[in-house]
C-alpha positions as a printed NumPy array, in Angstrom:
array([[ 50.516, -34.854, -15.722],
       [ 50.863, -30.871, -15.989],
       [ 54.754, -30.857, -15.375],
       [ 55.511, -32.858, -18.357],
       [ 54.685, -30.696, -21.113],
       [ 54.005, -26.13 , -21.855],
       [ 50.828, -25.338, -21.682],
       [ 50.303, -21.92 , -23.168],
       [ 46.392, -21.517, -23.864],
       [ 45.971, -21.582, -27.127],
       [ 41.791, -21.647, -27.244],
       [ 39.036, -21.792, -24.554],
       [ 39.179, -23.497, -21.535],
       [ 37.669, -27.228, -21.53 ],
       [ 34.429, -27.52 , -20.053],
       [ 35.541, -29.61 , -17.426],
       [ 38.687, -26.713, -16.743],
       [ 36.145, -24.299, -16.514],
       [ 33.947, -26.247, -14.262],
       [ 37.447, -27.29 , -11.899],
       [ 37.399, -23.911, -10.744],
       [ 34.439, -24.173,  -8.521],
       [ 35.717, -23.578,  -5.316],
       [ 33.271, -21.881,  -2.553],
       [ 29.897, -22.991,  -4.427],
       [ 31.347, -26.222,  -2.534],
       [ 31.993, -24.784,   0.132],
       [ 28.761, -23.381,   1.199],
       [ 27.065, -26.463,   1.16 ],
       [ 30.174, -28.523,   2.401],
       [ 30.741, -26.473,   5.293],
       [ 26.929, -26.46 ,   6.344],
       [ 27.589, -29.813,   6.801],
       [ 31.53 , -30.439,   8.38 ],
       [ 30.287, -28.009,  10.857],
       [ 27.333, -29.793,  12.626],
       [ 30.158, -32.677,  12.933],
       [ 32.355, -30.096,  14.69 ],
       [ 31.034, -28.765,  17.598],
       [ 32.889, -26.253,  19.812],
       [ 32.754, -28.143,  22.557],
       [ 32.427, -32.294,  22.159],
       [ 32.366, -32.351,  26.282],
       [ 29.53 , -33.37 ,  28.561],
       [ 28.251, -30.413,  30.374],
       [ 29.258, -30.229,  34.138],
       [ 27.933, -32.385,  36.901],
       [ 28.073, -36.048,  38.824],
       [ 30.763, -37.797,  37.657],
       [ 30.367, -40.103,  35.202],
       [ 33.361, -42.754,  35.903],
       [ 32.366, -44.696,  32.672],
       [ 32.624, -41.738,  30.329],
       [ 36.263, -41.54 ,  32.429],
       [ 36.89 , -44.879,  31.837],
       [ 36.009, -44.796,  27.825],
       [ 38.366, -41.586,  27.337],
       [ 40.67 , -43.468,  28.998],
       [ 40.695, -45.615,  25.998],
       [ 40.119, -42.608,  23.279],
       [ 43.371, -41.359,  24.427],
       [ 45.209, -44.384,  24.395],
       [ 43.939, -44.986,  21.244],
       [ 45.259, -41.517,  19.836],
       [ 48.898, -41.698,  21.228],
       [ 49.318, -45.565,  19.57 ],
       [ 48.205, -44.243,  16.445],
       [ 50.598, -41.086,  16.885],
       [ 53.542, -43.067,  18.312],
       [ 52.542, -45.788,  15.487],
       [ 53.355, -48.101,  18.865],
       [ 52.117, -51.924,  17.702],
       [ 52.805, -52.894,  20.736],
       [ 50.17 , -50.153,  22.26 ],
       [ 47.055, -50.599,  19.335],
       [ 47.094, -54.435,  20.52 ],
       [ 45.997, -53.726,  23.925],
       [ 43.624, -51.207,  22.969],
       [ 42.079, -54.117,  20.108],
       [ 39.86 , -56.56 ,  21.678],
       [ 40.723, -60.331,  20.45 ],
       [ 36.848, -59.979,  18.557],
       [ 37.886, -56.784,  16.46 ],
       [ 36.579, -56.692,  13.023],
       [ 39.242, -58.58 ,  11.185],
       [ 41.992, -56.624,   9.654],
       [ 41.266, -53.262,  11.782],
       [ 44.942, -53.74 ,  13.747],
       [ 46.021, -53.757,  10.794],
       [ 44.08 , -50.729,   8.945],
       [ 45.129, -48.979,  12.177],
       [ 49.381, -50.092,  11.81 ],
       [ 49.12 , -48.557,   8.145],
       [ 46.877, -45.49 ,   9.862],
       [ 49.527, -44.832,  12.048],
       [ 52.391, -45.61 ,   9.703],
       [ 50.726, -43.208,   6.604],
       [ 50.734, -40.092,   9.664],
       [ 53.742, -40.748,  11.166],
       [ 55.128, -38.244,   7.945],
       [ 52.073, -35.872,   8.522],
       [ 53.616, -32.171,  11.004],
       [ 50.968, -32.832,  13.471],
       [ 50.472, -30.163,  16.462],
       [ 47.316, -31.886,  17.872],
       [ 46.037, -35.099,  17.874],
       [ 43.095, -36.844,  19.936],
       [ 40.246, -39.186,  20.121],
       [ 37.515, -36.89 ,  22.709],
       [ 34.109, -38.844,  23.975],
       [ 30.936, -37.189,  22.335],
       [ 28.425, -36.193,  24.783],
       [ 25.725, -38.223,  22.89 ],
       [ 24.224, -41.078,  24.592],
       [ 25.567, -45.106,  23.673],
       [ 23.89 , -47.172,  21.435],
       [ 22.902, -50.385,  20.509],
       [ 26.317, -52.522,  18.394],
       [ 25.102, -53.814,  15.426],
       [ 23.264, -57.235,  15.254],
       [ 26.67 , -58.753,  13.671],
       [ 28.87 , -57.585,  16.337],
       [ 26.986, -58.088,  19.35 ],
       [ 26.895, -61.972,  17.972],
       [ 30.298, -62.177,  17.834],
       [ 30.792, -60.106,  21.073],
       [ 28.726, -62.64 ,  22.93 ],
       [ 27.34 , -61.599,  26.273],
       [ 30.066, -58.964,  26.887],
       [ 28.794, -55.491,  27.52 ],
       [ 28.868, -52.954,  24.534],
       [ 28.464, -49.908,  22.966],
       [ 28.335, -48.06 ,  20.007],
       [ 29.517, -44.407,  20.904],
       [ 30.289, -41.632,  18.723],
       [ 33.416, -39.427,  19.095],
       [ 35.109, -36.528,  17.601],
       [ 38.675, -36.788,  16.105],
       [ 40.39 , -33.604,  16.997],
       [ 43.117, -33.234,  15.158],
       [ 45.505, -29.633,  13.859],
       [ 48.502, -29.546,  11.283],
       [ 51.292, -28.133,  12.789],
       [ 52.306, -24.559,  11.238],
       [ 48.837, -24.662,   8.74 ],
       [ 45.843, -24.702,  11.429],
       [ 45.442, -22.208,  14.172],
       [ 43.869, -24.469,  16.615],
       [ 42.219, -28.38 ,  16.095],
       [ 39.442, -29.734,  13.973],
       [ 37.111, -32.264,  15.09 ],
       [ 35.998, -34.856,  12.915],
       [ 33.202, -36.976,  13.295],
       [ 34.028, -41.108,  14.281],
       [ 32.126, -44.067,  15.306],
       [ 33.059, -46.553,  17.366],
       [ 31.975, -49.604,  19.087],
       [ 33.997, -51.087,  22.231],
       [ 32.834, -54.113,  24.893],
       [ 33.914, -54.103,  28.182],
       [ 36.396, -56.756,  29.538],
       [ 37.523, -58.015,  32.64 ],
       [ 41.111, -55.516,  32.598],
       [ 38.292, -52.352,  31.151],
       [ 36.968, -51.036,  27.218],
       [ 38.594, -52.503,  24.318],
       [ 37.85 , -51.175,  20.903],
       [ 35.832, -53.506,  18.914],
       [ 35.108, -51.333,  15.257],
       [ 35.384, -47.839,  14.323],
       [ 33.501, -48.486,  11.197],
       [ 30.127, -46.474,  10.617],
       [ 26.319, -47.497,  11.543],
       [ 23.295, -46.618,  10.046],
       [ 22.861, -42.913,  10.726],
       [ 26.5  , -42.202,  12.438],
       [ 29.711, -41.244,  10.525],
       [ 33.588, -42.276,  10.647],
       [ 35.469, -39.826,   8.275],
       [ 38.731, -40.792,   6.656],
       [ 42.059, -38.978,   6.526],
       [ 44.313, -39.004,   3.563],
       [ 46.625, -41.089,   5.834],
       [ 43.496, -44.074,   5.528],
       [ 44.036, -44.26 ,   2.15 ],
       [ 47.485, -45.253,   2.275],
       [ 51.45 , -43.933,   1.735],
       [ 51.784, -40.597,   1.964],
       [ 54.065, -37.623,  -0.062],
       [ 54.221, -34.597,   2.354],
       [ 56.034, -32.041,   0.437],
       [ 56.571, -28.447,   2.346],
       [ 56.495, -24.975,   0.474],
       [ 58.516, -22.613,   2.93 ],
       [ 58.601, -18.863,   2.395],
       [ 60.312, -16.552,   2.997],
       [ 58.372, -14.509,   5.456],
       [ 58.263, -17.661,   7.446],
       [ 54.89 , -19.444,   6.584],
       [ 54.465, -22.604,   5.27 ],
       [ 52.693, -24.283,   2.738],
       [ 51.916, -28.663,   2.797],
       [ 50.583, -30.468,  -0.141],
       [ 49.646, -33.906,   1.093],
       [ 49.199, -36.585,  -1.169],
       [ 49.69 , -40.762,  -2.304],
       [ 52.677, -41.529,  -3.999],
       [ 51.554, -42.887,  -7.565],
       [ 50.35 , -39.053,  -7.382],
       [ 53.862, -37.305,  -7.395],
       [ 53.848, -35.358, -10.654],
       [ 50.538, -33.587,  -9.537],
       [ 51.741, -32.93 ,  -5.82 ],
       [ 55.018, -31.403,  -7.265],
       [ 53.27 , -29.312,  -9.952],
       [ 51.044, -27.669,  -7.202],
       [ 53.973, -26.692,  -4.755],
       [ 55.722, -25.387,  -7.353],
       [ 52.528, -22.523,  -7.503],
       [ 52.484, -22.454,  -4.53 ],
       [ 54.623, -19.888,  -3.482],
       [ 53.414, -17.885,  -6.752],
       [ 50.008, -18.684,  -5.935],
       [ 50.313, -16.765,  -2.638],
       [ 51.419, -14.029,  -4.075],
       [ 48.941, -14.036,  -6.685],
       [ 46.426, -13.992,  -3.77 ],
       [ 48.366, -10.901,  -2.421],
       [ 48.285,  -8.747,  -4.718],
       [ 44.592,  -8.303,  -5.175],
       [ 43.026,  -9.525,  -1.473],
       [ 46.302,  -8.029,   0.298],
       [ 47.905,  -9.621,   3.073],
       [ 45.535,  -9.854,   6.09 ],
       [ 44.794, -13.858,   5.922],
       [ 47.496, -16.988,   6.51 ],
       [ 49.492, -16.298,   3.733],
       [ 49.649, -20.827,   3.613],
       [ 47.398, -23.607,   2.264],
       [ 47.716, -26.919,   3.048],
       [ 46.587, -29.173,  -0.233],
       [ 45.315, -32.759,  -0.439],
       [ 45.081, -34.839,  -3.368],
       [ 43.294, -37.685,  -3.403],
       [ 44.104, -40.793,  -5.104],
       [ 40.353, -42.024,  -5.024],
       [ 36.896, -41.137,  -5.198],
       [ 35.944, -42.158,  -1.813],
       [ 39.012, -40.413,  -0.457],
       [ 37.567, -37.604,  -2.435],
       [ 33.917, -37.691,  -1.223],
       [ 35.46 , -37.869,   2.494],
       [ 37.283, -35.043,   2.452],
       [ 34.628, -32.568,   0.14 ],
       [ 31.294, -34.277,   1.305],
       [ 29.334, -36.159,  -1.566],
       [ 28.365, -33.491,  -3.173],
       [ 30.822, -33.583,  -5.449],
       [ 32.333, -36.704,  -6.793],
       [ 35.66 , -35.472,  -8.64 ],
       [ 34.488, -36.665, -11.817],
       [ 33.316, -33.034, -12.825],
       [ 35.517, -30.902, -11.071],
       [ 39.424, -29.852,  -9.829],
       [ 39.372, -28.857,  -7.11 ],
       [ 37.281, -27.557,  -3.562],
       [ 38.045, -25.651,  -1.335],
       [ 36.268, -26.797,   1.93 ],
       [ 36.556, -25.257,   5.804],
       [ 34.791, -26.404,   9.1  ],
       [ 34.111, -24.25 ,  11.819],
       [ 33.555, -20.534,   9.693],
       [ 33.666, -17.294,  12.589],
       [ 33.307, -14.43 ,  10.434],
       [ 33.154, -11.503,  13.074],
       [ 36.165, -12.946,  14.946],
       [ 37.788, -13.787,  11.483],
       [ 38.699, -17.401,  12.323],
       [ 38.428, -20.523,  10.646],
       [ 39.444, -24.382,  11.268],
       [ 40.306, -27.011,   8.937],
       [ 40.88 , -25.474,   5.523],
       [ 41.871, -27.734,   3.082],
       [ 41.728, -27.532,  -1.124],
       [ 41.289, -30.857,  -2.144],
       [ 42.19 , -31.835,  -5.798],
       [ 40.271, -34.663,  -7.413],
       [ 41.626, -37.7  ,  -8.917],
       [ 41.399, -37.075, -12.1  ],
       [ 42.785, -33.884, -11.774],
       [ 46.591, -34.942, -12.573],
       [ 45.71 , -36.534, -16.137],
       [ 43.196, -33.37 , -17.616],
       [ 44.687, -30.303, -16.318],
       [ 46.869, -28.561, -18.06 ],
       [ 49.792, -26.41 , -16.232],
       [ 47.781, -22.746, -16.991],
       [ 45.187, -24.835, -15.822],
       [ 46.201, -25.893, -12.839],
       [ 47.208, -22.728, -11.735],
       [ 44.45 , -21.125, -12.689],
       [ 42.761, -23.629, -10.273],
       [ 45.028, -22.987,  -7.384],
       [ 44.579, -19.69 ,  -7.597],
       [ 41.092, -19.43 ,  -7.292],
       [ 41.224, -21.63 ,  -4.691],
       [ 43.273, -20.345,  -2.238],
       [ 41.323, -16.839,  -2.901],
       [ 38.741, -18.749,  -1.51 ],
       [ 40.893, -19.981,   1.39 ],
       [ 42.347, -15.793,   1.903],
       [ 38.575, -14.902,   1.694],
       [ 36.44 , -17.764,   3.781],
       [ 37.095, -15.672,   7.118],
       [ 35.428, -12.941,   6.012],
       [ 32.589, -14.669,   3.708],
       [ 29.359, -15.216,   5.309],
       [ 27.37 , -18.056,   3.166],
       [ 24.437, -16.774,   1.215],
       [ 26.321, -13.645,  -0.212],
       [ 26.012, -13.351,  -3.903],
       [ 27.737, -16.271,  -5.795],
       [ 28.996, -13.6  ,  -8.411],
       [ 30.832, -12.004,  -6.732],
       [ 32.253, -14.397,  -4.914],
       [ 33.568, -16.914,  -7.504],
       [ 33.633, -14.049,  -9.947],
       [ 36.294, -12.734,  -7.672],
       [ 38.068, -16.465,  -7.361],
       [ 38.26 , -16.15 , -11.232],
       [ 39.554, -12.566, -11.143],
       [ 42.365, -14.122,  -9.185],
       [ 42.908, -17.402, -11.033],
       [ 42.603, -16.144, -14.359],
       [ 44.584, -12.121, -13.371],
       [ 48.315, -12.347, -15.647],
       [ 47.24 , -14.352, -18.442],
       [ 45.362, -13.896, -21.712],
       [ 42.135, -12.793, -20.935],
       [ 41.179, -12.792, -24.435],
       [ 37.356, -12.683, -23.325],
       [ 35.805, -15.649, -26.383],
       [ 38.383, -17.54 , -24.918],
       [ 37.862, -17.097, -20.973],
       [ 34.429, -16.73 , -21.145],
       [ 33.376, -18.47 , -24.342],
       [ 30.015, -19.437, -23.798],
       [ 29.47 , -15.845, -22.255],
       [ 30.556, -14.699, -25.947],
       [ 28.407, -16.976, -27.401],
       [ 25.301, -16.022, -25.775],
       [ 26.054, -12.5  , -25.992],
       [ 26.51 , -12.625, -29.932],
       [ 23.351, -14.532, -30.454],
       [ 20.952, -12.534, -27.612],
       [ 22.94 ,  -9.833, -26.422],
       [ 24.001,  -9.256, -23.01 ],
       [ 22.176, -10.224, -20.262],
       [ 20.427,  -7.687, -18.741],
       [ 20.68 ,  -9.073, -14.982],
       [ 22.746, -10.51 , -12.706],
       [ 23.347, -14.301, -12.184],
       [ 21.164, -15.429,  -9.073],
       [ 22.939, -18.189,  -7.234],
       [ 20.975, -21.116,  -8.79 ],
       [ 22.548, -20.391, -11.917],
       [ 25.721, -22.276, -10.716],
       [ 24.475, -25.855, -10.531],
       [ 23.16 , -27.276, -14.062],
       [ 23.385, -26.22 , -17.689],
       [ 23.354, -22.819, -16.667],
       [ 26.545, -23.059, -14.694],
       [ 28.837, -22.129, -17.38 ],
       [ 27.306, -19.222, -17.682],
       [ 27.042, -17.866, -14.564],
       [ 30.745, -18.527, -13.784],
       [ 31.703, -16.988, -17.303],
       [ 29.224, -14.256, -16.259],
       [ 30.916, -14.074, -12.875],
       [ 34.702, -13.333, -14.08 ],
       [ 33.582, -11.115, -16.32 ],
       [ 31.647,  -8.886, -14.044],
       [ 35.108,  -8.865, -11.512],
       [ 36.928,  -8.057, -14.923],
       [ 35.349,  -5.708, -15.846],
       [ 34.924,  -3.72 , -12.553],
       [ 38.585,  -4.126, -11.729],
       [ 39.23 ,  -2.624, -15.441],
       [ 36.935,   0.588, -15.054],
       [ 37.29 ,  -0.132, -10.876],
       [ 40.769,  -0.781, -10.049],
       [ 41.558,  -4.477,  -8.401],
       [ 41.413,  -2.374,  -4.554],
       [ 37.737,  -1.385,  -5.289],
       [ 36.585,  -5.146,  -6.404],
       [ 38.345,  -5.711,  -2.815],
       [ 36.538,  -3.686,  -1.312],
       [ 33.302,  -4.222,  -3.104],
       [ 33.571,  -7.935,  -2.314],
       [ 34.32 ,  -7.418,   1.604],
       [ 30.901,  -5.669,   1.383],
       [ 29.141,  -8.397,  -0.522],
       [ 30.591, -10.62 ,   0.936],
       [ 28.918, -10.42 ,   4.615],
       [ 25.454, -12.251,   3.666],
       [ 22.279, -12.519,   1.071],
       [ 21.532,  -8.865,  -0.297],
       [ 19.638,  -7.889,  -3.072],
       [ 17.602,  -4.383,  -4.185],
       [ 18.55 ,  -1.645,  -2.016],
       [ 20.866,  -3.76 ,  -0.179],
       [ 22.706,  -3.988,  -3.263],
       [ 22.163,  -0.445,  -4.503],
       [ 23.334,   0.768,  -1.002],
       [ 26.531,  -1.04 ,  -1.226],
       [ 27.034,  -0.571,  -5.453],
       [ 26.721,   3.026,  -4.877],
       [ 28.94 ,   3.125,  -1.645],
       [ 32.583,   1.214,  -3.528],
       [ 31.617,   2.257,  -6.671],
       [ 29.519,   5.074,  -6.783],
       [ 26.863,   3.549,  -9.225],
       [ 22.891,   1.331,  -8.535],
       [ 22.629,  -1.866, -10.176],
       [ 20.863,  -0.578, -13.395],
       [ 23.863,   1.42 , -14.328],
       [ 26.824,  -0.938, -13.347],
       [ 24.944,  -3.998, -15.429],
       [ 24.296,  -1.267, -18.001],
       [ 28.274,  -0.223, -18.141],
       [ 29.706,  -4.065, -17.78 ],
       [ 27.443,  -5.352, -21.065],
       [ 29.273,  -1.909, -22.696],
       [ 32.412,  -3.291, -21.867],
       [ 31.244,  -6.874, -22.55 ],
       [ 30.53 ,  -5.827, -25.508],
       [ 33.854,  -3.789, -26.694],
       [ 35.663,  -6.543, -26.282],
       [ 33.936,  -8.818, -28.392],
       [ 33.547,  -5.561, -30.759],
       [ 29.473,  -6.238, -30.461],
       [ 27.664,  -3.372, -32.127],
       [ 26.309,  -1.485, -29.391],
       [ 22.446,  -2.956, -29.086]])
């Protein structure tokens, strides 16, 4: 486990550890998906009163209150006598786990989507009773972490009885989703990390991962400081880290783009408004394999990398060049460590020794597939070169300029000219000379 032995890096990072620092590349894909699940308003358009909607919302309110207060008696009244077998036990386990999480908000909102029929198997169990499948949003916020609530999709089946509506199921159906939080995957360990400035981070995981939870908590304060030193203090200066225990839990938090086998962590968020500088649902999610595979140095680098994405996310528009987004996060992740280029970027070093320094900036497509290692190492070296020649403040200024959305050609030349006083060709050539010098490669 990360805290079990010293881990001064004596050799190049393993492929898995290098891929562990993939952060915003995942966010770009994941956020697009999650924003679809998190509308700004889950309420219907104003219009005529809808008694059935009011009745269903009342059921959801009672359900939410019973879960939040871990009230088994009320949960029994919410669930129908023909509810899915095991649903009550699952609700009780969820309520118990959730009781350890500091909540600022917890509720269920009925979606404006129309009702759908129930699955044939459920319909047969319910007989002639009126039943519906409805889309719902779980609305929740973590106290001291979330500036506002985030919303996640939930599919429910409800049935009308003589005494009103009851919950039958909350499993997803065809074309419908039910999001599961960490409280749905077993008992929780919640470890707060308080800072002198009054901000607080949280590390949440499961008892079997206590060693990794403790290791992350120990690194959290220094990780915030590391981001502050380069990015500045105009961010929340806190983070919520989720340590997942299974493939299913990991994919629930980050989407099915990542299975947790090839990376250590992903930074995710829901709704992002760069103009307002606001983000909801920011999380750093560690995979189930992270505890066994990351060294102490690897964990430190990954946490700082992902926390950089948290700090910069409100100022980052999807589609901005990944060589800057990932290189900047890697620069902060590795800053303060031995940055010998052959050890930090072995794939780049081998490529330069064999073929010469790349003549162009890596494009976004290179950050996936076989060329991803070279792309990430190249991105780190571009950021490290910029900080070395122009200073970390100018690197951050360049990030803020290039993170406004897709940019290339004349636009990129203009940005580099405004911030660094150079153009793309000159910038790439100077970076190549910087790489050659650190590899002691004769000038070409």
